[in-house]
DSSP file (Angstrom, degrees, kcal/mol; ACC not computed):
  #  RESIDUE AA STRUCTURE BP1 BP2  ACC     N-H-->O    O-->H-N    N-H-->O    O-->H-N    TCO  KAPPA ALPHA  PHI   PSI    X-CA   Y-CA   Z-CA
    1    1 A X     >        0   0    0      0, 0.0     4,-1.9     0, 0.0     5,-0.1   0.000 360.0 360.0 360.0 -32.5  145.1  112.5   25.5
    2    2 A X  H  >  +     0   0    0      1,-0.2     4,-2.4     2,-0.2     5,-0.2   0.883 360.0  53.7 -65.6 -37.2  145.0  115.3   22.9
    3    3 A X  H  > S+     0   0    0      1,-0.2     4,-2.6     2,-0.2    -1,-0.2   0.891 106.6  52.3 -65.8 -37.0  146.5  113.1   20.2
    4    4 A X  H  > S+     0   0    0      2,-0.2     4,-2.6     1,-0.2    -1,-0.2   0.910 109.7  49.5 -62.3 -41.3  143.8  110.5   20.8
    5    5 A X  H  X S+     0   0    0     -4,-1.9     4,-2.5     2,-0.2    -2,-0.2   0.915 111.4  48.7 -63.9 -42.8  141.2  113.2   20.4
    6    6 A X  H  X S+     0   0    0     -4,-2.4     4,-2.4     2,-0.2    -2,-0.2   0.909 111.8  49.1 -63.7 -42.0  142.8  114.4   17.1
    7    7 A X  H  X S+     0   0    0     -4,-2.6     4,-2.2     2,-0.2    -2,-0.2   0.929 112.6  47.5 -63.2 -45.1  143.0  110.8   15.8
    8    8 A X  H  X S+     0   0    0     -4,-2.6     4,-2.1     1,-0.2    -2,-0.2   0.896 111.5  51.0 -63.9 -39.8  139.4  110.2   16.6
    9    9 A X  H  X S+     0   0    0     -4,-2.5     4,-2.1     1,-0.2    -1,-0.2   0.915 111.6  46.8 -64.4 -42.7  138.3  113.5   15.0
   10   10 A X  H  X S+     0   0    0     -4,-2.4     4,-2.5     1,-0.2    -1,-0.2   0.857 110.1  53.8 -68.5 -34.0  140.2  112.7   11.8
   11   11 A X  H  X S+     0   0    0     -4,-2.2     4,-2.4     2,-0.2    -1,-0.2   0.894 108.2  49.7 -65.6 -39.4  138.7  109.2   11.7
   12   12 A X  H  X S+     0   0    0     -4,-2.1     4,-2.7     2,-0.2    -2,-0.2   0.921 111.6  48.5 -64.7 -43.3  135.2  110.7   12.0
   13   13 A X  H  X S+     0   0    0     -4,-2.1     4,-2.6     2,-0.2    -2,-0.2   0.909 111.8  49.5 -63.2 -41.6  136.0  113.1    9.1
   14   14 A X  H  X S+     0   0    0     -4,-2.5     4,-2.4     2,-0.2    -2,-0.2   0.912 112.7  47.1 -64.6 -42.2  137.4  110.3    7.0
   15   15 A X  H  X S+     0   0    0     -4,-2.4     4,-2.5     2,-0.2    -2,-0.2   0.929 113.8  47.2 -64.8 -45.2  134.4  108.1    7.6
   16   16 A X  H  X S+     0   0    0     -4,-2.7     4,-2.5     2,-0.2    -2,-0.2   0.898 111.5  51.8 -63.2 -40.5  132.0  111.0    6.9
   17   17 A X  H  X S+     0   0    0     -4,-2.6     4,-1.1    -5,-0.2    -2,-0.2   0.935 111.9  45.9 -61.5 -47.6  133.9  111.9    3.7
   18   18 A X  H  X S+     0   0    0     -4,-2.4     4,-2.8     1,-0.2     5,-0.4   0.893 114.0  48.5 -63.8 -40.5  133.7  108.3    2.5
   19   19 A X  H  X S+     0   0    0     -4,-2.5     4,-1.6     1,-0.2     5,-0.4   0.898 109.4  51.4 -68.2 -39.5  130.0  107.9    3.3
   20   20 A X  H  < S+     0   0    0     -4,-2.5    40,-0.3    -5,-0.2    -1,-0.2   0.710 120.0  35.9 -73.0 -17.6  129.0  111.2    1.7
   21   21 A X  H  X S+     0   0    0     -4,-1.1     4,-0.5    -3,-0.3    -2,-0.2   0.801 123.1  38.5-100.6 -36.8  130.8  110.2   -1.6
   22   22 A X  H  X S+     0   0    0     -4,-2.8     4,-1.2    -5,-0.2    -3,-0.2   0.831 108.0  57.5 -87.8 -33.7  130.3  106.4   -1.8
   23   23 A X  H  X S+     0   0    0     -4,-1.6     4,-2.8    -5,-0.4     5,-0.3   0.917  96.6  58.4 -71.7 -44.8  126.7  105.9   -0.6
   24   24 A X  H  > S+     0   0    0     -5,-0.4     4,-2.4     1,-0.2     5,-0.2   0.907 108.4  44.5 -56.9 -44.9  124.7  108.2   -3.0
   25   25 A X  H  X S+     0   0    0     -4,-0.5     4,-2.4    28,-0.3     5,-0.2   0.915 114.9  49.4 -65.1 -38.3  125.9  106.4   -6.2
   26   26 A X  H  X S+     0   0    0     -4,-1.2     4,-2.5     1,-0.2    -2,-0.2   0.947 114.4  44.0 -64.6 -47.1  125.3  103.0   -4.7
   27   27 A X  H  X S+     0   0    0     -4,-2.8     4,-2.6     1,-0.2    -1,-0.2   0.897 114.5  48.7 -66.4 -40.0  121.8  103.8   -3.5
   28   28 A X  H  X S+     0   0    0     -4,-2.4     4,-2.3    -5,-0.3    -1,-0.2   0.896 113.2  47.2 -69.8 -37.5  120.8  105.5   -6.7
   29   29 A X  H  X S+     0   0    0     -4,-2.4     4,-2.6    -5,-0.2     5,-0.2   0.917 112.3  50.4 -66.4 -41.6  122.0  102.6   -8.8
   30   30 A X  H  X S+     0   0    0     -4,-2.5     4,-2.2    -5,-0.2    -2,-0.2   0.928 112.8  46.6 -60.8 -44.5  120.3  100.1   -6.6
   31   31 A X  H  X S+     0   0    0     -4,-2.6     4,-2.5     2,-0.2    -1,-0.2   0.881 111.9  50.7 -64.7 -38.7  117.1  102.1   -6.8
   32   32 A X  H  X S+     0   0    0     -4,-2.3     4,-2.4     2,-0.2    -2,-0.2   0.910 111.0  47.6 -67.6 -41.8  117.4  102.4  -10.6
   33   33 A X  H  X S+     0   0    0     -4,-2.6     4,-2.5     2,-0.2     5,-0.2   0.901 112.1  50.9 -65.2 -39.8  118.0   98.7  -11.1
   34   34 A X  H  X S+     0   0    0     -4,-2.2     4,-2.9    -5,-0.2     5,-0.2   0.935 111.3  47.7 -62.5 -45.5  115.0   98.0   -8.8
   35   35 A X  H  X S+     0   0    0     -4,-2.5     4,-2.3     1,-0.2     6,-0.4   0.902 111.2  51.6 -60.7 -41.2  112.8  100.3  -10.8
   36   36 A X  H  X>S+     0   0    0     -4,-2.4     5,-1.1     1,-0.2     4,-0.7   0.924 116.6  38.8 -63.5 -44.7  114.0   98.8  -14.0
   37   37 A X  H  <5S+     0   0    0     -4,-2.5    -2,-0.2     3,-0.2    -1,-0.2   0.891 117.3  49.1 -73.6 -39.0  113.2   95.2  -12.9
   38   38 A X  H  <5S+     0   0    0     -4,-2.9    -2,-0.2    -5,-0.2    -3,-0.2   0.901 125.7  25.0 -69.7 -42.0  110.0   96.0  -11.0
   39   39 A X  H  <5S-     0   0    0     -4,-2.3    -1,-0.2    -5,-0.2    -2,-0.2   0.276 103.2-118.9-110.0  10.1  108.3   98.1  -13.8
   40   40 A X  T  <5 +     0   0    0     -4,-0.7    -3,-0.2    -3,-0.2    -4,-0.2   0.907  54.7 164.8  53.7  48.8  110.1   96.6  -16.8
   41   41 A X      < -     0   0    0     -5,-1.1    -1,-0.1    -6,-0.4    -2,-0.0  -0.437  36.4 -97.5 -89.5 168.3  111.6   99.9  -17.8
   42   42 A X    >   -     0   0    0     -2,-0.1     3,-1.3     1,-0.1     4,-0.4  -0.053  40.6 -90.6 -77.8-178.0  114.4  100.4  -20.3
   43   43 A X  T 3> S+     0   0    0      1,-0.3     4,-1.7     2,-0.2     3,-0.4   0.617 112.2  82.0 -71.1 -13.1  118.1  100.8  -19.7
   44   44 A X  H 3> S+     0   0    0      1,-0.2     4,-2.6     2,-0.2    -1,-0.3   0.787  82.8  63.1 -63.1 -25.9  117.7  104.6  -19.6
   45   45 A X  H <> S+     0   0    0     -3,-1.3     4,-2.5     2,-0.2    -1,-0.2   0.907 103.2  47.1 -66.8 -40.4  116.6  104.3  -15.9
   46   46 A X  H  > S+     0   0    0     -3,-0.4     4,-2.5    -4,-0.4    -1,-0.2   0.894 112.2  50.3 -67.3 -39.3  119.9  102.9  -14.9
   47   47 A X  H  X S+     0   0    0     -4,-1.7     4,-2.2     2,-0.2    -2,-0.2   0.910 112.0  47.4 -64.3 -41.2  121.7  105.6  -16.8
   48   48 A X  H  X S+     0   0    0     -4,-2.6     4,-2.5     2,-0.2    -2,-0.2   0.896 111.6  50.9 -66.3 -39.2  119.5  108.2  -15.1
   49   49 A X  H  X S+     0   0    0     -4,-2.5     4,-2.5     2,-0.2    -2,-0.2   0.891 109.7  50.4 -63.3 -39.9  120.2  106.6  -11.7
   50   50 A X  H  X S+     0   0    0     -4,-2.5     4,-2.5     2,-0.2    -2,-0.2   0.914 111.1  48.6 -63.9 -42.4  123.9  106.7  -12.4
   51   51 A X  H  X S+     0   0    0     -4,-2.2     4,-2.4     2,-0.2    -2,-0.2   0.917 112.3  47.8 -64.7 -43.5  123.8  110.3  -13.3
   52   52 A X  H  X S+     0   0    0     -4,-2.5     4,-2.3     1,-0.2    -2,-0.2   0.919 113.4  48.6 -63.5 -43.1  121.8  111.2  -10.2
   53   53 A X  H  X S+     0   0    0     -4,-2.5     4,-2.3     2,-0.2   -28,-0.3   0.888 110.8  50.4 -64.2 -39.3  124.2  109.2   -8.0
   54   54 A X  H  X S+     0   0    0     -4,-2.5     4,-2.3     2,-0.2    -2,-0.2   0.918 111.2  47.9 -65.6 -43.2  127.2  110.9   -9.6
   55   55 A X  H  X S+     0   0    0     -4,-2.4     4,-2.2     1,-0.2    -2,-0.2   0.893 112.3  49.7 -64.7 -39.0  125.7  114.4   -9.1
   56   56 A X  H  X S+     0   0    0     -4,-2.3     4,-2.4     2,-0.2    -2,-0.2   0.884 110.2  50.7 -66.9 -37.6  124.9  113.5   -5.5
   57   57 A X  H  X S+     0   0    0     -4,-2.3     4,-2.6     2,-0.2    -2,-0.2   0.901 110.2  49.2 -66.3 -40.4  128.4  112.2   -4.9
   58   58 A X  H  X S+     0   0    0     -4,-2.3     4,-2.6     2,-0.2    -2,-0.2   0.905 111.8  49.5 -64.7 -41.2  130.0  115.4   -6.3
   59   59 A X  H  X S+     0   0    0     -4,-2.2     4,-2.4     2,-0.2    -2,-0.2   0.911 112.5  47.1 -64.0 -42.0  127.7  117.5   -4.1
   60   60 A X  H  X S+     0   0    0     -4,-2.4     4,-2.2   -40,-0.3    -2,-0.2   0.893 112.3  50.3 -65.6 -39.9  128.7  115.4   -1.1
   61   61 A X  H  X S+     0   0    0     -4,-2.6     4,-2.5   -41,-0.2    -2,-0.2   0.924 111.4  48.8 -62.2 -45.1  132.4  115.7   -2.0
   62   62 A X  H  X S+     0   0    0     -4,-2.6     4,-2.1     1,-0.2    -2,-0.2   0.926 113.3  45.2 -63.3 -45.8  132.1  119.4   -2.4
   63   63 A X  H  X S+     0   0    0     -4,-2.4     4,-2.1     2,-0.2    -1,-0.2   0.872 113.3  50.7 -69.0 -35.4  130.3  120.0    0.9
   64   64 A X  H  X S+     0   0    0     -4,-2.2     4,-2.5     2,-0.2    -2,-0.2   0.915 110.6  48.8 -67.0 -42.2  132.7  117.7    2.8
   65   65 A X  H  X S+     0   0    0     -4,-2.5     4,-2.5     1,-0.2    -2,-0.2   0.881 110.5  51.2 -65.7 -37.1  135.7  119.4    1.4
   66   66 A X  H  X S+     0   0    0     -4,-2.1     4,-2.5    -5,-0.2    -1,-0.2   0.916 111.3  47.7 -64.1 -42.1  134.3  122.8    2.3
   67   67 A X  H  X S+     0   0    0     -4,-2.1     4,-2.0     2,-0.2    -2,-0.2   0.904 112.6  48.4 -66.7 -40.6  133.7  121.6    5.9
   68   68 A X  H  X S+     0   0    0     -4,-2.5     4,-1.7     2,-0.2    -1,-0.2   0.916 113.2  48.0 -64.9 -42.7  137.2  120.2    6.2
   69   69 A X  H  X S+     0   0    0     -4,-2.5     4,-1.1     1,-0.2    -2,-0.2   0.901 110.7  51.4 -64.4 -40.8  138.7  123.4    4.8
   70   70 A X  H  < S+     0   0    0     -4,-2.5     3,-0.2     1,-0.2    -1,-0.2   0.881 111.7  46.7 -64.1 -38.2  136.6  125.5    7.2
   71   71 A X  H  < S+     0   0    0     -4,-2.0    -1,-0.2     1,-0.2    -2,-0.2   0.797 108.2  56.5 -75.0 -27.3  137.7  123.5   10.2
   72   72 A X  H  < S+     0   0    0     -4,-1.7    -1,-0.2    -5,-0.2    -2,-0.2   0.721  86.7  95.9 -77.9 -20.6  141.4  123.6    9.1
   73   73 A X  S  < S-     0   0    0     -4,-1.1     2,-0.1    -3,-0.2     3,-0.1  -0.386  85.4-108.0 -68.5 146.1  141.5  127.4    9.1
   74   74 A X        -     0   0    0      1,-0.1    -1,-0.1    -2,-0.1     3,-0.1  -0.433  45.6 -92.2 -69.1 150.5  142.8  129.1   12.1
   75   75 A X        -     0   0    0      1,-0.1     2,-0.1    -2,-0.1    -1,-0.1  -0.301  46.5-101.5 -63.6 147.9  140.2  130.9   14.1
   76   76 A X        -     0   0    0      1,-0.1     2,-0.4    -3,-0.1    -1,-0.1  -0.450  33.4-120.6 -70.4 139.7  139.7  134.5   13.3
   77   77 A X        -     0   0    0     -2,-0.1     2,-0.3    -3,-0.1    -1,-0.1  -0.665  26.0-142.2 -80.6 132.1  141.2  137.0   15.7
   78   78 A X        -     0   0    0     -2,-0.4     2,-0.1     1,-0.1     3,-0.1  -0.721  17.9-112.6 -94.8 146.5  138.7  139.3   17.2
   79   79 A X        -     0   0    0     -2,-0.3     3,-0.1     1,-0.1    -1,-0.1  -0.414  39.9 -98.2 -70.6 149.5  139.5  142.9   17.8
   80   80 A X        -     0   0    0      1,-0.1    -1,-0.1    -2,-0.1     3,-0.1  -0.329  51.6 -88.7 -64.5 154.4  139.7  144.0   21.5
   81   81 A X        -     0   0    0      1,-0.1    -1,-0.1    -3,-0.1     3,-0.1  -0.273  53.8 -92.4 -62.3 151.4  136.6  145.6   22.8
   82   82 A X        -     0   0    0      1,-0.1     2,-0.3    -3,-0.1    -1,-0.1  -0.283  46.7 -97.9 -64.7 151.2  136.4  149.3   22.3
   83   83 A X        -     0   0    0     -3,-0.1     2,-0.5     2,-0.0    -1,-0.1  -0.509  39.1-160.7 -72.0 132.3  137.7  151.5   25.1
   84   84 A X        -     0   0    0     -2,-0.3     3,-0.3     1,-0.1    -1,-0.0  -0.964  16.5-171.5-118.8 129.2  135.0  152.7   27.3
   85   85 A X  S    S+     0   0    0     -2,-0.5    -1,-0.1     1,-0.2    -2,-0.0   0.359  72.6  83.0 -98.6   5.1  135.5  155.7   29.5
   86   86 A X        +     0   0    0      2,-0.0     2,-0.3     0, 0.0    -1,-0.2   0.655  68.8  92.1 -85.3 -14.7  132.2  155.3   31.4
   87   87 A X              0   0    0     -3,-0.3    -3,-0.0     1,-0.1     0, 0.0  -0.623 360.0 360.0 -81.1 137.2  133.5  152.7   33.8
   88   88 A X              0   0    0     -2,-0.3    -1,-0.1     0, 0.0    -2,-0.0   0.361 360.0 360.0-119.3 360.0  134.9  154.1   37.1
């Protein structure tokens, strides 16, 4: 049962990783093309949309990698509680 849980957890991470990297450029390009067609703007809008999408994808990639790295680290060992001589 533990292996199933590990597989499901990794599948969730993979899906989240893909979504956080792939969706921002697609949505920003789609929005930029819509703006260009709707308001008859120049090609600079698509270039700006691409840049915004690329920056958002890099940010999503960075945060996903940090979260994956944080989860992969072993838990920190806590020190034993201090010795107390007041208990009888």
